[in-house]
Each structure stands twice: as C-alpha cells, then as structure tokens.
N, C-alpha and C positions, 0 to 999 in steps of 0.2 A: 344712889338708889334711886330710882325712878317711882314717882306715884301717879297712877293713873286719876283722870278726872273723877270717875266713878268713886275712887277711895276718898279722894280730896274732898269732893262735894257731898259725898254719901247718898248718891243717887243711882240709878240706873243709866248711866250716860251714854249716849249714842254718837254726836258728832259735835265739834266745834266748827261752825261758820265763820270764814272771813270774809267780809264783804271788801271787793276790790276796787269799785267804781260804781258810778250811779248813771252811765250811759250804755246805750246798746244799738247796735245794727236794725233791729227789729224792733217795733213799736205796738206791740200786742195791747189789746184793750184790757186784757185780764191780768197784766203783768204785776205784781205786788211791787216792784218798783215805779211804778206809776209812768212806766216808759211810753205808755201812748200820749202822754202830755210833753210835748217839745220843751227842751230846755232853753228859757230865757229870762233876762231879768226881770219883766213885768208880768211874770205868771201869779194867779191867785196863791196856786200851793207854794210854800216856801222852801220845799223840797225838790221843785223843779225849776229854780231860779239860775243855778250855776253847776258846772260841771264840777265832779268831785273824784279823787283817786286817793286810795291807802296812802300814806306815807311812809317810806319804806324805814325810816327812823323809827316811826310809832310801830312796825311791825318787830322792829329789832329789840325795842323798849318792851313790848308784850313778850317776847321769848327770853328777856332778861329776868324780867318779874316773876313769871314762871317756870324759871329753870328747873328742870326737874320733876315738874308736873305736867302731866297730861301728855307727853310727848309720844306715848306710846297709842294715844288715841287718834282717830281720823280728823284732819283739819279739810274741810271743804273750801275751797276757792270758787267764789262767785261772784256776779257782778249784780246789777245789770250783765254786762259781757266783758269779762276780763280780758279777751283777746283783741279788743278795740283799743287797748291802751298800747303806747309804743312797746314796742318787742323789746328793748332794752328793760324796760320798766318791769315788765311781766318775767323775763330772765331773773331780775335782780330779786323779786317777790320770792320765787322758787329758790334762788340762791340762798336766801336769808333761811327759809323754813327748814331747808336741808341742811344748812350747818348747825342749826339747833336740833337736829335730829325729829324734826314734826314731820310725821307721815301726812301725805297730801292726796286730796281728790280734787277733780275739777269738774265744774258743770259749765257747759258752753254752749253756744249756738253754732261753734266751729268755725266762726268768722275769718279769723287768720290763727287759726290752730297751727297749721302747716308752717306759718312763718316764725312760730316760736322755736321751731327746730327740734330736731331728735334727740340731741343731748338734754335739753332741760324736759321737754316732755317725759323722757324717760325717768325722770328723776320723781314724778307724780307716781307713785307706786299703788296708790289705792284705787284708780281706774279713773278712766274719762267717760263722762256722760254728757252726751250730745243731745241737744233739745230741738227736735225735728217738728216744726209746728206746719208742714205742708209745703209752703211756698220755698221754705228753705232746705228741702229734701235733698236737692242734688248737691249742695254743699256738704250737708252731713254725710252722704254717701262717699262723696270725694274724700271726706276725713277718714271715713271707716277704711277705706281702701289704702289710704296713707299708713295709719296705725297698723295695720296688718303686716306691712313691710319689716317693721322692727319693735314695736311696742308689746312688751310681755305681759303687760298686766290686763285687769279687766276693762273691757270697752263695751258701751252698752247705748245705744240709739234710743233715747226716749220719745215716742212718737205720739205728741199730743196735737190732734187737728180740731179739738173744739174746746170751749172754756167757758167759765160762767162770769157773771158780772159782779165782780168783787165789790163793787160800790152797793149792790143789793144784798149781797151776804153780809156785810158789815153792818147792815141795818136789823140782822138776826143773830144776836150773841146767843151763845149755845151751852156754855159751860154751866151756867147755873148754880155756881158755888162749887164746882168741880176743877181740878186743874188735869191736863192732858200731859204735855211735854214740859213741865216746869223743871227748868235746871236740867233737862236731857238733852236738848240741842240747844247749846249756846251760842251767843251771836258778837262778835267784834265788829263794830260799825263805829267808823272815826277813833275816838278814845274811849269810847263806852263799851262794856261788856253787859250785855243784853240778858237776862236769864231765860228767854224763850226767842225762837226765831221770828214768831209771829208779831211779837211788839213793835219792832220797827215799821213794819208795814201797816199796822193798827196806827199807829203815829202819825205815819204818813197820810192815810186815808182821811184822819181827823184834822189833818193841817195843823199841827200843834206839837211844840217841843217839849211838853210838859214831861212825859215819860224822860226823857233825854236828860231833861233839867233834874228832875228827882233823882235819878241815878246818880247823876254827877255830884250832886250835893251830899248824897250819902255815901260818896268815895268809891263808887263803881267805874272808875275812870283809871287808865292805865299810868295816866299822869300821877294817880295818887302813890305815892311810896309804901302805903300800908294796903294796896290792893288783894295782895294775896290772904291777909287777916280778913279783909271785908267780905270778899268771897267765900272763904273758908265759913264764915259765920252767916251765910247768905240767910237764914232763916230770921236772923234778928236784924239783919242789916238793910233787908230788902224795905224799900219805901212802902209805906201803905197804900199810897195812890196807885203805883205798879202792880201792888198785889191784888187790888181790886179791879182793876183792868182786865187783869186774866179773868178773874172769878165772874165779872159782870158783863164784860164786852167783849169777848173773844169768840170768833166765828168758826175758828179753825174746826172743830169736833164734825161739824155738820155742814161744813163747804160743798160736799159732793150732794145734798140733797136740796139745795135750795135754787128756785130759778131753773130756767130752760137754758140746756148747752146750746153755743151757737159756733159755725163753723170760723176757725181763726183765719183772717184774709190777710191778703198782702197790702201794706199802706204805701202809698206813693212815696214816702220818704225813706221807706226800708232800703237798706243794701245787703243783700243775700250772703256774699261772700266777698272777700277782699279780693280785686284783680290782680293778678301777680304778671311779671313780664316773663314772656317766652323766652 
C-alpha cells in the first residue's frame, strides 16, 4: 500500500524537489543557486567553490528508504540546470525514479533537453517547465517545437524577463512568526532532506552550512537508517535553529514586493543552447 507524503507528514503536501546539480548554462543575478557567481575554488561563498551533481547511489538510497511513501506525489528535477550534466547521468536519474514509481516533473532552461532523447523525456509524466529569460528564448522555443512532436504531457514556457535582487530581499525577513510552506514543498539536496525549498537558498546567501549541519545532526539525512521515523515525527525532530530561521529570517512571502525589478540580461559567459552536429 502506497502512502502519500500528505498522509505521512500530516500536511497539505505539494511537491518533493530533487536538486540534481549546482551549475547552469545561464548566470542570472536573481538565481537562488547563486549561479551569477562562477564556480572556482577561491570563492568567498563556500557553495560556489566546486561543481556538484547528485549521486545516483544517493537517489537509489532515498527511494529505498521511502519505498511505498510519496510515490504518487510529484518529484521535481531541478538544478541549477539538469540538462548540463552528462546525458547518460540524466537518463540514469530518470530511470532510477521511474523504476521506483516516482512521478517526475522537470524544470529546465532547455539547454540540452533534446539531447536527453524522446524515450527518457517521455518518462517525465508530470510536465516539462521551460525557463525563458529572454536571451534564451530561441532555445526554449526550439524545445517547445520538439516536444510537440512526441510529448503527451504538460509543457509550459515560464517567461521571466525581469528579476529582483535576492540579496536585497534576504535582508527583509517577512514571516514574522508565521510559516508559509513548512513541510509542503520538501527538498532533497545532497544527503539532506530540507523541510522547505527556501532553506537551502537562505543558507547559501548567508554563506554558512549551519542549517545543513543542524539537520544532519538531528538525523535528517538519507544516510540515517531511521530517517523515515525522523521525518514522520518532524514536529519534534526539527532542530530549533532551523525552525527559527523559517520564522524569523525567510523572505519568501513578500519577495515580489521588495525592491525594483530589472531586466534579465545575457552574461558574457552564458551558453544559451548546446550546439548539435548537423
């Protein structure tokens, strides 16, 4: 019998987000992955010092730990940019989730979506969402044309041509003692399960691993063979520090009302679409 995350967690669950990597073909200043900061070992920000990709073994472990739990819920594959990883790695990720009956959605800039191939893209049954930031519109439109030739599920181009300054927003916490998405949009990053998808971004902007460290210490890691019980009892296993970050420091509820929107522009190092041989 399959139990949904809604029932398991006792919340109105929306989606489970799986981060696949931390590098992208675009380098937008508003990026919650801080992709405007090029990856190099000497960076001040510890989250932009080396490339990272999800371990297939870790993904299998997650599926094994939660076998029979949440398989009917949507699992979003997102990066930075998933299709920048080696094609075989992306296909492997899709195959693992399909083998365990996990429903998938993909968010992508479209960089090498075509390269993944019809067979594997067709396994993503909950939709393909393409991020069009203006300068990569041609790539997104090419993907839309290609998907129409075979893909039977939902396709949407999310056209965002302006953005806000995340660093400015982060200085204006909005929750004031109230929660918005707590345990409704859960996030797997490396081996840690985060109770909210905003937590990793807040941690990265603050340039500290304390949220991750506190969650790991409290057993919120897929390496913990008791992770199912830990997550089931999240109201008591949640580290106090993480709880307070949500209540006092999160900007998400008001991010659309802070600062002035500016146009997203192409950066010199952007690669808009993978070139394919004729």
